[in-house]
PADO-980663 format. One line per 3 residues: number of its first residue (from 0); their letters; for each residue x, y, z of C-alpha. Coordinates in nm, 3 decimals. Layout:
REM PADO-980663
NUM> a> X Y Z | ...
This chain:
REM PADO-980663
0> mer> -1.771 -2.503 -0.798 | -1.835 -2.494 -0.422 | -1.724 -2.222 -0.274
3> ikv> -1.433 -2.191 0.000 | -1.562 -2.033 0.350 | -1.285 -1.828 0.457
6> tva> -1.274 -1.518 0.738 | -1.030 -1.233 0.650 | -0.925 -0.962 0.843
9> vtg> -0.883 -0.643 0.647 | -0.697 -0.302 0.792 | -0.697 0.026 0.592
12> lnn> -1.064 0.139 0.625 | -0.974 0.493 0.590 | -1.163 0.587 0.238
15> tdn> -1.105 0.941 0.249 | -0.927 1.205 0.053 | -0.618 0.992 0.150
18> pgp> -0.750 0.678 0.108 | -0.653 0.352 0.267 | -0.640 0.006 0.044
21> gvp> -0.889 -0.167 0.236 | -1.217 -0.116 0.096 | -1.110 -0.180 -0.217
24> vir> -0.932 -0.465 -0.107 | -1.261 -0.584 0.038 | -1.444 -0.510 -0.302
27> alr> -1.211 -0.735 -0.460 | -1.235 -1.007 -0.196 | -1.637 -0.991 -0.227
30> dsp> -1.641 -1.029 -0.606 | -1.457 -1.375 -0.556 | -1.623 -1.654 -0.697
33> cfd> -1.405 -1.899 -0.502 | -1.495 -1.790 -0.152 | -1.762 -1.764 0.055
36> iri> -1.632 -1.458 0.249 | -1.656 -1.293 0.627 | -1.455 -0.976 0.652
39> igl> -1.336 -0.876 0.984 | -1.270 -0.517 0.950 | -0.927 -0.341 1.163
42> aye> -0.977 0.004 1.250 | -0.731 0.267 1.374 | -0.975 0.511 1.446
45> nle> -1.350 0.532 1.523 | -1.422 0.757 1.206 | -1.261 0.525 0.950
48> pgi> -1.574 0.545 0.695 | -1.536 0.182 0.570 | -1.679 0.131 0.954
51> ymp> -2.005 0.255 0.861 | -2.034 0.156 0.503 | -2.295 -0.083 0.402
54> gva> -2.183 -0.415 0.253 | -1.823 -0.379 0.351 | -1.709 -0.563 0.682
57> dkv> -1.939 -0.840 0.852 | -1.749 -0.719 1.182 | -1.507 -0.382 1.283
60> yli> -1.293 -0.360 1.537 | -1.072 -0.119 1.692 | -0.713 -0.199 1.682
63> pyp> -0.399 -0.007 1.885 | -0.123 0.187 1.633 | 0.179 -0.009 1.601
66> sdg> 0.376 0.252 1.765 | 0.210 0.108 2.086 | 0.368 -0.198 2.097
69> vda> 0.412 -0.517 1.932 | 0.263 -0.664 2.249 | -0.021 -0.417 2.242
72> lmd> -0.149 -0.497 1.889 | -0.077 -0.878 1.916 | -0.290 -0.894 2.244
75> rig> -0.543 -0.716 2.054 | -0.546 -0.991 1.731 | -0.550 -1.267 2.005
78> yin> -0.862 -1.147 2.134 | -1.023 -1.067 1.804 | -0.887 -1.419 1.629
81> rke> -1.080 -1.599 1.943 | -1.415 -1.464 1.877 | -1.360 -1.443 1.505
84> nid> -1.152 -1.757 1.386 | -0.930 -1.525 1.166 | -0.819 -1.726 0.851
87> vlv> -0.629 -1.461 0.644 | -0.480 -1.122 0.779 | -0.442 -0.859 0.504
90> pnf> -0.224 -0.526 0.662 | -0.266 -0.224 0.419 | -0.054 0.041 0.543
93> dse> 0.303 0.111 0.531 | 0.331 0.182 0.897 | 0.215 -0.148 1.017
96> lyt> 0.382 -0.370 0.770 | 0.706 -0.432 1.001 | 0.499 -0.479 1.294
99> fmk> 0.308 -0.790 1.142 | 0.625 -0.918 0.953 | 0.803 -0.941 1.266
102> sag> 0.524 -1.117 1.457 | 0.465 -1.329 1.194 | 0.531 -1.603 1.423
105> kld> 0.279 -1.541 1.671 | 0.025 -1.466 1.364 | 0.116 -1.843 1.279
108> emg> 0.051 -1.951 1.623 | -0.279 -1.821 1.633 | -0.369 -2.023 1.306
111> irt> -0.420 -1.694 1.096 | -0.195 -1.649 0.775 | -0.057 -1.356 0.581
114> flp> 0.171 -1.360 0.250 | 0.398 -1.031 0.330 | 0.713 -0.908 0.194
117> tlp> 1.028 -1.087 0.360 | 1.217 -0.837 0.583 | 1.547 -0.801 0.396
120> gye> 1.283 -0.730 0.085 | 1.122 -0.455 0.267 | 1.397 -0.284 0.389
123> erh> 1.575 -0.259 0.086 | 1.356 -0.101 -0.113 | 1.274 0.202 0.162
126> kan> 1.281 0.536 -0.008 | 1.650 0.624 0.179 | 1.782 0.292 0.014
129> lpa> 1.649 0.369 -0.318 | 1.957 0.487 -0.475 | 2.120 0.168 -0.365
132> fgk> 1.849 -0.056 -0.504 | 1.859 0.081 -0.808 | 2.219 0.004 -0.865
135> kyn> 2.182 -0.352 -0.733 | 1.872 -0.424 -0.936 | 1.979 -0.241 -1.246
138> ipv> 1.673 0.034 -1.243 | 1.704 0.394 -1.311 | 1.635 0.624 -0.976
141> pes> 1.683 0.969 -0.909 | 1.939 1.047 -0.660 | 1.826 1.112 -0.309
144> iel> 1.977 1.265 0.005 | 1.853 1.108 0.361 | 1.842 1.394 0.612
147> gny> 1.868 1.320 0.958 | 1.873 1.648 1.102 | 1.777 2.012 1.065
150> sdi> 2.160 2.103 0.945 | 2.129 1.847 0.694 | 1.938 2.068 0.477
153> nrv> 2.266 2.223 0.411 | 2.353 1.906 0.166 | 2.034 1.944 -0.014
156> tek> 2.175 2.276 -0.170 | 2.471 2.186 -0.220 | 2.397 1.890 -0.443
159> fgf> 2.043 1.971 -0.621 | 1.888 2.298 -0.764 | 1.523 2.319 -0.714
162> pvv> 1.262 2.135 -0.750 | 1.328 1.890 -0.516 | 1.061 1.638 -0.357
165> vkg> 1.069 1.584 -0.008 | 0.920 1.273 0.179 | 0.820 1.131 0.479
168> kfy> 0.966 0.774 0.567 | 0.625 0.627 0.539 | 0.394 0.868 0.346
171> day> 0.372 1.229 0.207 | 0.578 1.400 -0.080 | 0.582 1.759 -0.171
174> ivn> 0.721 1.922 -0.462 | 0.963 2.268 -0.293 | 1.110 2.541 -0.499
177> sre> 1.330 2.681 -0.223 | 1.496 2.649 0.075 | 1.207 2.816 0.308
180> qlt> 0.957 2.526 0.151 | 1.202 2.274 0.193 | 1.276 2.366 0.589
183> hwf> 0.874 2.400 0.603 | 0.830 2.010 0.464 | 1.094 1.911 0.664
186> mki> 0.969 1.986 1.032 | 0.621 1.906 0.940 | 0.694 1.555 0.810
189> sak> 0.975 1.469 1.053 | 0.720 1.593 1.340 | 0.445 1.346 1.142
192> wgl> 0.650 1.008 1.061 | 0.977 1.092 1.239 | 1.336 1.070 1.078
195> pvv> 1.494 1.013 0.860 | 1.328 1.263 0.591 | 1.441 1.199 0.213
198> vqe> 1.504 1.468 -0.060 | 1.486 1.305 -0.397 | 1.578 1.465 -0.736
201> fvr> 1.322 1.590 -0.895 | 1.268 1.430 -1.237 | 1.038 1.603 -1.516
204> gte> 0.771 1.377 -1.643 | 0.478 1.193 -1.652 | 0.335 0.969 -1.320
207> vnv> 0.289 0.608 -1.428 | 0.241 0.346 -1.179 | 0.178 -0.031 -1.158
210> val> -0.017 -0.269 -0.928 | 0.195 -0.609 -0.921 | 0.152 -0.954 -0.709
213> gdg> 0.491 -1.170 -0.659 | 0.506 -1.505 -0.496 | 0.831 -1.473 -0.386
216> rgn> 0.998 -1.728 -0.591 | 1.045 -1.474 -0.860 | 0.736 -1.469 -1.077
219> tig> 0.519 -1.217 -1.120 | 0.130 -1.341 -1.032 | -0.024 -1.022 -1.165
222> avp> 0.058 -0.681 -1.288 | -0.152 -0.368 -1.415 | 0.022 -0.025 -1.541
225> mrk> -0.203 0.308 -1.539 | -0.171 0.643 -1.553 | -0.326 0.911 -1.294
228> qyi> -0.597 1.127 -1.522 | -0.640 1.318 -1.161 | -0.424 1.363 -0.882
231> tdk> -0.528 1.522 -0.534 | -0.346 1.813 -0.307 | -0.197 1.512 -0.169
234> gka> -0.073 1.324 -0.445 | -0.304 1.073 -0.446 | -0.485 0.935 -0.760
237> wgg> -0.848 1.025 -0.830 | -0.883 0.887 -1.157 | -0.694 0.685 -1.377
240> itl> -0.677 0.438 -1.668 | -0.477 0.125 -1.758 | -0.204 0.117 -1.996
243> ddk> -0.073 -0.086 -2.265 | 0.288 -0.060 -2.173 | 0.544 -0.342 -2.239
246> kmm> 0.866 -0.138 -2.078 | 0.644 -0.073 -1.792 | 0.552 -0.470 -1.740
249> elt> 0.892 -0.590 -1.888 | 1.062 -0.347 -1.552 | 0.804 -0.497 -1.307
252> rsl> 0.888 -0.863 -1.401 | 1.230 -0.776 -1.386 | 1.245 -0.641 -1.048
255> iag> 1.006 -0.917 -0.886 | 1.258 -1.175 -1.053 | 1.524 -1.009 -0.894
258> tkw> 1.409 -0.940 -0.565 | 1.219 -1.237 -0.522 | 0.943 -1.026 -0.399
261> rgg> 0.661 -1.197 -0.202 | 0.307 -0.981 -0.226 | 0.166 -0.688 -0.311
264> mel> 0.308 -0.383 -0.423 | 0.304 -0.045 -0.620 | 0.576 0.088 -0.840
267> eli> 0.560 0.457 -0.865 | 0.774 0.529 -1.192 | 0.806 0.883 -1.369
270> rte> 0.830 0.872 -1.775 | 1.051 1.134 -1.933 | 0.980 1.299 -2.239
273> nqe> 1.234 1.043 -2.410 | 1.021 0.761 -2.288 | 1.302 0.672 -2.020
276> lyl> 1.131 0.512 -1.671 | 1.275 0.647 -1.348 | 1.172 0.449 -1.039
279> iei> 1.074 0.702 -0.766 | 0.909 0.468 -0.502 | 0.818 0.135 -0.433
282> npr> 0.516 0.060 -0.207 | 0.535 -0.266 -0.010 | 0.159 -0.320 -0.016
285> ipa> -0.129 -0.334 -0.255 | -0.231 0.041 -0.319 | -0.560 0.171 -0.271
288> wvy> -0.655 0.202 -0.642 | -0.617 -0.162 -0.679 | -1.005 -0.211 -0.797
291> lav> -0.874 -0.078 -1.102 | -0.689 -0.406 -1.196 | -0.962 -0.617 -1.058
294> gag> -1.223 -0.445 -1.316 | -0.956 -0.491 -1.548 | -0.954 -0.848 -1.518
297> qni> -0.679 -0.915 -1.266 | -0.813 -0.981 -0.896 | -0.496 -0.958 -0.733
300> pea> -0.631 -0.929 -0.352 | -0.834 -1.257 -0.425 | -0.515 -1.401 -0.567
303> lvk> -0.331 -1.310 -0.245 | -0.547 -1.473 -0.014 | -0.520 -1.771 -0.210
306> mal> -0.122 -1.784 -0.207 | -0.173 -1.711 0.178 | -0.425 -2.056 0.210
309> gme> -0.092 -2.238 0.021 | -0.362 -2.240 -0.288 | -0.199 -2.311 -0.628
312> vkp> -0.267 -1.935 -0.846 | -0.182 -1.941 -1.207 | -0.039 -1.619 -1.307
315> fdk> -0.282 -1.360 -1.483 | -0.183 -1.325 -1.872 | -0.387 -1.055 -1.975
318> yav> -0.599 -0.744 -1.858 | -0.817 -0.506 -2.027 | -0.683 -0.203 -2.143
321> gkm> -0.822 0.178 -2.126 | -1.043 0.067 -1.811 | -1.063 0.377 -1.601
324> fvr> -1.184 0.433 -1.245 | -1.294 0.797 -1.107 | -1.343 0.823 -0.723
327> ysy> -1.612 1.015 -0.598 | -1.745 1.182 -0.270 | -2.056 1.046 -0.096
330> dll> -2.203 1.114 0.267 | -2.305 0.821 0.442 | -2.595 0.866 0.734
333> vdi> -2.546 0.629 1.059 | -2.709 0.606 1.417 | -2.495 0.815 1.660
336> dry> -2.537 0.465 1.844 | -2.297 0.290 1.600 | -2.036 0.555 1.674
339> ehi> -2.087 0.545 1.996 | -2.065 0.152 2.049 | -1.778 0.112 1.820
342> stk> -1.597 0.444 2.038 | -1.690 0.267 2.407 | -1.682 -0.083 2.315
345> gen> -1.413 -0.090 2.058 | -1.626 -0.307 1.791 | -1.910 -0.253 1.597
């Protein structure tokens, strides 16, 4: 089979203790037998490890944060595209998705394809909207309160006991056991991610997750469930194992059918002692543990790029159960001139 030449730009190269999905997405794409691939890494910081890891990106460019404005980001993407002729862009951060979705028309004009959620779909699954989302799609979710200012903390103590879970609108989630802890994390999270801060009812049980891919027409192209075996202090999976769980798969397919989800997603679920599943979060992009799904037989990043290119993709019908992943730390040694070049020139 002749391999298709394709240039893919990928964000999320921060492969740290709070890893972005960029490096595993790139690994998955390089595993593809269909593509003769060139990877353009898009980094926000000059110390993102994916910039320096051998065999990851063919070329790396710094890009401005979405908070700098749509025009600044699109001007930079346009400059990079004129040099690299990007075919597909795969954003991997929640905080950048809105900007890229709003800029879909500009990207199309540049000849850059994406396969992203729709804006209505992205908005309705926000943490603050999750209770209404659960009612609409008949999925159990914990109750929650949206905190728009400091005085709203009183509503938490009136409605819930402790513990509760306090969450930022993009990232961060902490279990808190007192009003003092709640105040501390409210101040810290709101300073970092802005308002609102969401406080969610604590559901006791085991956290399980699903990585999935929807085609935008209600069909599930791929889905792999897993259980975290080791969790960092940031709540990130440092080890996990694929599960044979029909109930998780049924919930995923039902959700994708109901929402007509387009693109990658991660479902964060709690399984209680009574084996009930509660949806606690929907991340609207491929998660950092996606390479486990690739190892289990479902190359979800490859399928996403194929759909972005308009290629026909058949749904995956199986995956390996009992496949594990374990993350590890590794010291990269690089010459200072590489760091200086990316810092001063904005590319490497």
